[in-house]
DRENDODO-323152 format. One record per residue (C-alpha): z, x, y; residue in one letter. Coordinates in steps of 0.001 Angstrom, whole numbers, padded with zeros to 6 digits, always signed. Layout:
// DRENDODO-323152
ZXYA ...
END
This chain:
// DRENDODO-323152
+139028-188318-037223M +136351-187271-036555G +134948-188433-033010H +136435-186224-031177G +139853-185113-029012E +142528-188414-029294P +143647-189155-026674N +147676-187970-026756A +148669-191159-024647E +147285-193808-026976L +147793-191889-030273V +151621-192177-029316S +151404-195804-028040T +149653-196581-031262Y +152727-194846-033555E +155751-196490-031835N +153816-199567-032333Q +153713-198601-035567I +157019-196927-035907R +158225-200788-034638Q +156892-202651-036872C +158031-200186-040056F +161314-200844-038816D +161131-205002-038814Y +159966-204426-042145Y +162686-202022-043468E +165115-205140-041910A +163421-207892-043972L +163041-205710-046709L +167129-204645-047332A +167147-208444-047925K +164309-209538-049827Q +161851-207843-052005T +158373-208998-050572Y +157683-209021-046562L +157904-213602-046977A +160581-213141-048494G +161970-216473-050326N +159568-219559-051399V +161416-222542-051890S +159250-224149-054836L +160469-228207-054952I +158845-230472-056899E +157777-233828-055597E +160515-236309-057225T +159414-239868-058426H +161120-242606-057178P +164124-243762-058907G +164497-239968-059599S +167127-237689-059432P +165849-235030-056288Q +165685-231855-058063L +166697-229097-056911T +164599-226413-055285P +164248-222800-056907L +164739-219972-054925W +162910-217177-055911L +160886-213450-054840Q +157124-213982-053953A +154674-211346-053640Y +152029-213580-050923T +149331-213091-049677I +151279-211225-046276I +152350-208226-049140D +148696-208160-049998I +147344-207836-046346F +149915-205192-045297N +147952-202973-048896L +145255-201544-047126P +146968-200789-044135W +149472-198732-046092F +146679-196405-048365A +145839-195557-045245F +148791-194018-043477L +148239-190446-045488E +145025-190694-044014K +146716-190603-040602L +149260-188372-041622D +152210-191246-041324L +153167-191112-044905W +156179-189624-043531H +157604-192697-041798E +157018-194727-044886I +159260-192073-046854E +162142-192444-043792A +162420-195817-044494R +164100-196965-048081P +163007-200894-048562H +159624-200271-047312L +158818-197759-049519L +161217-199521-052487A +158038-202225-051582W +155411-199602-051736W +156360-198122-055034K +156038-201733-056606V +152951-203886-054805V +151185-200499-055345S +151563-200539-058854E +150105-204130-059150R +146981-204074-061765P +145119-205922-058757A +146206-203374-056295W +144700-199882-058900K +141202-201811-059732A +140657-202160-055546V +141536-198704-055446I +139662-196883-057730R +137249-198234-056101T +137446-196441-053013V +136500-193410-052171P 
END
């Protein structure tokens, strides 16, 4: 990326680490919509009131937000094929990258 010849051994090491991370994400996303998965929201109960049932939902969280810029950078690294090879990861990307806030951010990037 403009700083001389890459160290092939380091590149290989980091590419393998990225693949391991993506494999982990793929396994998670095979069971849930977002990276943090199921988030439990339990309303407080008041003395004497019946226990309320927890509400389980799929939630977009800071974990998904943290990953967005890194995924956007993968094309520049010629690694987008690693995402395309993982159908659940690709589906996640298509969902989160369509969010209005992300679209607003990405418009500001040259």
